[in-house]
N, C-alpha and C positions, 0 to 999 in steps of 0.2 A: 771508750777510748776512740777518738776519731781517727780516720785513716790519714796518714801522711807518708810521703815518700822522702827517702834520703839516699844520696849518692856518694860514692867514694872511689878511690883507685882500686880498692879491694873490699871484701865483706866487712873486715874489721874496721876499716875507715868509715864505711857507711854506718855501721853500728855505733861507732863513737859519736857521730853526729846525732843519732837518735837518742843515745844516752844523755848527751848534753841537753837536748830539748825536753825529754820526759823526766830527767833526773831520777832514773831508775837504773838498777844494775842490769847488765846484759841478760842474765838468766830469767829476768821478769818481763822481757819484751817479746811479744808474739809478732813475728815478722815473716814475710815471705820474699823470696828473691824474684823481682819483676823482670830484671833484664841484666844481661852481662854483655858488654860491648868491648870490642877491641878496635884499635885504630887500623888504618889501611894496611900497615906493615907490621901490625901486632906489637908495636912498641909501647902502646899505652892501653890500659884496661879501665873500664868504668862499670861498677856494680851499683845497681839501683834496687833498694828494698822498700817494702811497704809495711808500715806498722799496723797491725790489726787488733781488733777486740780480743781480749783474752778469753779463749774457750778451751784451752788445753793446758796440760802441764808443761813446765819448762823443758823437761827431758824429752817429751814428744816433739816439741817445736825444734829443739836442738837436733834431735835425730833426723827429722824431715829435712831440715836445712842443710845438714851435713850430707845427707844422702844425695840431694839435688846437686850440691856443689861438687862432691867427689865423683859422682857419676858423669858429670858434665852434660847432663840432659837439659834440654830446654823444656822445663816443667815448672809449673807453679801449683800451689795448693790453696784450698780454703777449707775451713773447719766449721761445722755447725752441729748443734745438739738438738735432738728431738726426744724429749723425755730421757730415757736411759740409753739412747742410741747416739753414739759419736760417729758423725759422718765426715769422712775426709775425701774431698773431691780433687782429683789431679786433672790438670789440663796443660796443653802445650804441644808443640810439634813432635816431641819425642815419646809421648805416652804410648804410642804403638809398640815400642819395644817391650813394655810391661804386659801387653795384651796378647802377645804371641802364644800359641799353643794353649788356647782356651784360657788365657789370662794367668798363666803359670807365675809370671813375675809379680803380678798384682796380688795373687794368693800368698806368695812367699813374703812379700812386704807386709801384708795385712797380719800374717801370722806373727812376725817380729813385733809389730806394733802392739798386738794383743798381749803378748808376753811382757813387754815393756810396761804397759799400763797395769797388768795384773800385779806386777811387783809393787806398784804404788798403791794398790788397794782398790783400783777401779773395778767395779762389779757390773758395769753395763756392757753393752755389745759395741763392736766396732765394725763399721762398714767402710772399706776403702774402695772407691769407685773412680772411673775415668771415662768421660764422654758417655755416661749412661750405659757403660759396658755391661754391668750386672744384669740389668733388666733386658737388654737386647739379646744377650747370649741365653738367658732363661727362656725367652720366647722362641729362639731358634732351636734350642734343644727340645723344647716341649713339642714343637711342630714336628721335629724329626722323629721323636719317640711315638707320636701319634701315627705317623706314617708307617713306621716299622711294625708297630703292633697290629695295624690293619692288615699289612702284607702277611705277617705271620699267621693271622687268623684266616685269611683268604687262601693262602698256599699251603699252610700246614708245615712249613719248613722253618728250621732254626736260623735265626739271623743274629749276627754279632755287630756291635757298634765299634767305633774306633776307640782307642784308649782314652778314658775320661777322668778328670779329677773327682774327688768325692762329692762336691757340691752339685756337679752336673749329673753324676750317676744317680743321686737321690731323686732328681727330677724324672729320670727315665723310669726308675723303680715305681715312683708314685703314679706315673702315667700308666704303667702296665697294670696296676691294680684296678684301673677302670674298665679293663677288658676281661670279661669272664672267660676262664679257660687259658689265659695267658700267664706264664711265669717268667720271671727275670732273675738271672743270677750274675753276680760279679765274679770274674775269674782273672787271675793274674797276680802279680806281686808288685809291691811298691806303691807309689802315690797314684799313678795312672793305671786303670784296669779296664778291661772290656766288659760289656754286658751282653750276655746271651739271652735272647728272647725266643721262647718256644712255646708250643701247646702243651698243656698239662697232660700227663699220661693217665 
């Protein structure tokens, strides 16, 4: 399916134009919202969408588009597949809101998407990313963990990290295993926990 753009005074009107062009029902169209414009005094609104190649289920597309529209975020998305990995990339001026607190919003959104697709029988993995955040934060936490482990080994004191989500705690624990005589333990309750690094007794 080639990429085309359609505009209207609202999302429904833009989609109606796409439906007439492709002669397909709304739920079979894979689209993303490119732009939402308002006139100088906010009297008129213009929504522009882009029709994309079908790579995801209608329910996923519906969820993403509704999320963007209802959140009023300036965000667009693209979907690609690599074997059994479904990659959803977010971009736009407002992605930073999802990346606060070690990507807490991004993790929450990915969890919802995973549950949605699992109900449809999807057995692959899902990666929700934004501006290469996942790789950047992985490198940052890995460097921090290396620094802290070296400090513990040198000074013999217990050091604790800031509260971290599960995916980042895993990086710290794996890094600690590379240091002989260093142990790591997660402590706390809830989604975010601290890791205590210390010398084995």
